[in-house]
N, C-alpha and C positions, 0 to 999 in steps of 0.2 A: 819377367814374362808379361806380355801385354794382356790387359783384361779384355775379355770378350765384350764387356759392356762399359765403354769408356765414358758414359754419362751417369749422372746421379740417378739411381733407381728409386726415385720418389715421384709418384704420380698415380694416375688412374688409367685403367684399361676398360674399354667398352667391349665386352665379350658377347658373342652370339651363342648362348648356351644351347647345346644339342639336347634332344630328348633322350630319355633313358639313363641319364646320369644325374647324380645329386649336385647341388651347388658346391658342396665341399669337394666333390670329385674334380670339379673345374678348378677350384683353388689349388688342389694338390698338383694337378697337371701344370698349372701356371707356375707353381714353385719350381718344378723340374725344368721348365722351359727357360725361366728367368734366372735360375740358379740362385734363388732368394727365398728365404723362409718367411719373411715378414710380409705376408699377403693375406688379405681378408676380403670378403664380399659385402655388399650393401643391400641385403634383402634377399632372402631365400626364395628360390623357385623350386617347386616340386619336381621330382624326376621326370614326369611326363611333359612338363612345360618346356618351352623353348623361348629364345629371345634375349633381351637385354639383361645382362648380369654384370654390374659394375664391380671391378676389382680395385682395391686400394693397395698400393705397393709402397713399402718403406714407410717414410714419415706420413704418407697419405692415409695410413690406417688410423691416424689420429683425427681425421675428419669424416670417418665412415658414418658416424651418427648423423652428421649434417646432410650428407649425401642421401642416406637412407630415408631421411625425413621428407625428401622431395616427392612431388606428385608423380603418380604412375599412370600409364595407359596400357590397356590390354585388348586383345581380340580373343574372345572366348566362344567356344562351341559347346552347346549343351544339348542333351537328349531328354525329351519328355517321356514320362511314363515308367521310368525305372529309378528306384531309390537305392542308393548303396550306402554302406557304413562309412566310407571315406568321403562321400559326396562327389567322387569322381570315378572314372572307369577302371581304376586299379583296385577298387574295393569289392567286397562281397555284396551280392544283390540281396537287399532286405525285402523289397516289394516290387512287384510288377503290376501296374494299375491299368484298368480299362478307363478311358476318358474320352470325352468329346473334344476333338481337335479344335483349339481356339482359332478364330480368324486373326488376320494381321492386326486389325484395330485392337482386339482384345490383348494381343501380345504387347503392343506398344503401350497400352494403358497400364498393364502390369509393370512394365519396365519403368514407367514414369513414377510409380509408387516407391521406387528405391533410390530416387535422386534426392540429394540433400544429406543432412545429418541423420543417420539411422543407427539403431541399436542392432548389433550383430553378435550372435553367439558363436564364438570360434569352434571349429570342429574338434572333437576329442582326438582325432588323428592329426595332431599338430605338434609343433616343437615347444609350445607354451609349457613352462615347468609348473608342476604341482608338487609342493614340498620338495623342490630340488630335482624332481624326476620329470623328463619330457612326457607330456600327456600321451603321445603316441605309443610309448612303451607300456604305459598302464593300460591303454586300450587294447594292445595286442595280448596282454595278459588277462584281459577281462576284468580289470580293476578300475576302469575309468569312471568318472562322474562328470556330469555336464559342467562346462566351463562358464564362468561368469560373463554375461553379455557386456559388450563395451561399445562406446560411441565411436563411429567412424564416419567419414565423409565420402559420398559418391557425388562428384560434381557433374558427371554426365554419363548417360547411357544412350546408345543409338543402336537401333536394329539394323543389322547389315544384310541379313537374309533369313528367310523362314521357309522351310520345306518340311512340314511335320514328318517325323518327330524332332527334327533338328532346328535349333535356333542359333544364329551367330550374332553376337553383340560386340560392340565397342564400348569399353568402360574407361572412364577417367576417374581416379580416386586417390585418396590419401594413403599414407602408410597404414598398415594394419588391416586392410580389407582383404578377406579371404574370398577370392573369386569363385572357388568351388561352393562355398557357403552361399554366396550371392546367387549362383545358378540354382542351387537347391531351393532357396527361398523363393526365387522367381517361379520355379516349378510348382511349389506349394500354392503360390498366389494364383496360379492358373488352374489349380485343382487337379493337376496331373502328376505332380512330383517330378523330379528330374535330377540329373547329375551332369557334371562337367566331363566332356570327352576330349577337349583339346584347348590348349592355352598358349598364347604368344604374348610376351611382354614387348610392346612396341616402343615404350619410352619409360625412362626413369630419370626424373629431373631433366637436365639438359642433354642426357644421353639418348640417342635415337637408334632404332633398329637398323636404319639404312647405313649407319656409320659403324655398326658393330662388326667385329672381326672373329672369325672362327679360330679354334685352337690350332688347326693345321696351318692357317695363315700366320698365326703368331709364331709357330715353330719355324716357319720359313724365314720370317723377318729376323728371328734370333740367329739363325745360321748365317744370314747376310749381314748381321751387325746393324740392323735398321730398326730395332725396337723403339728407339726414340721417336720415330716418325708417327707412332700411334699412341704414345704416352701423352695423356692430358695432364697439364700441370695442376697443382692444387689451386693456384690463383685462378686459373681459367674455370676449374670445376666449381669454384665458389663465386663466380663472376656476378651472380645475382645479389651479392652483398655489397653495400657501399664501401668505398675505400677512403681511409684517412691516412695521409702521409705525415710522419712525425720527423722532427729534427733529431740529430744524433743523441742529444741528452734525453729527450722525451722517449725515444725508442729504447735506449738503454734502461731507463727507469721502468718502462712497461715490461720489457723482457725479463727484468729482475723481479717481477711480481708486484711492482708498485702501481699506483693510480696516476693518471695523467689528466689534469683538468683541461676541458675543451669547452667551446661554445657550440653545443649541438643539442639544444633542448628538444628540437623537433624529432630527434632520433632516439629519444630516451626509451630504454628497454630493448632497443634493437642490437643486432650483432653487426660488426663491421670488420673488414679486413684491414690490417695494419701493414703499410709499406714503409720501408726506410727511404732515405734520400736517393738511393740508387734504383728504387722501384721494386725491390725484392719483397715478397710476402714474408713477414717475420712473425706474425701472430694473428690471432682472432681475439677481439675484445668486445665486451658488452658495454653499451652506453648507459650509464646510470647516474642520475642527479648531477649532470654536468661534468661527468668524468668518464674516462675509459678505464675499465677494469679488465685485466688480462684473463682470457678464458682458456686459450690454447696457444702455447708458444712453440714455434717451429725452429727458431734459431736462438741459441743462447747468446748472451752479451759477449761480444768479441768475435763472433762468427761472421 
């Protein structure tokens, strides 16, 4: 019997996550569509959020951590004057404040204060684990405690529109930034309090919203046997990393777990893609002290 998927199901999919479902719901649906269990995502979006959710399929699950580490961009809408326990509109209202509406200059000045390396305290309603238990579960049971602040990077914030009490901003940031916490903190900086009411992830690393596919489109492509047309290869997804091509003996040694001496001191400490003589991606390696050390091997010797 001919397979419905005559190509290797190893690669990445740029999915436009709909609102009202979890990231794990999207993964479950993709597993049904692709008829493959080995699928994971690279960075959770809250149920209310929409936009880019990158799925790793097959062997590509092994590069999820590298993809997840990429820079993100968002369009966020926040409302001043109302503070909630989840820092977004899904939560319980804790406080409704009377405030003097800031003018546009005051809003832009407040936004500028959150650009750069900042300390951010993750929300208790998050998936961060406390003694092995997700913090949001403890919060729902009334047993949560404040999570430890951590350093994150916000490389850019731009005010897109302001019509009190609503502020719409564009944010570019590192992995680990909670946009709802950022909005709550901006609200506090303006003396009004606030919470997130809408969120769209417009970029995750190289993956852009304008190229993202909905689940229904993915289902149609599966019926037509055209899933390969939207699958991004691991090599392409990691294209920001330099490439080093190895001869057969060097490639065999690296894929077997050995070190390969090279002349690349200027790349010391960096990650590189390894290609064999036919141009296939065989591994990822770290450059250290004039040698390549294997970090992730995709093809075993002889494949």
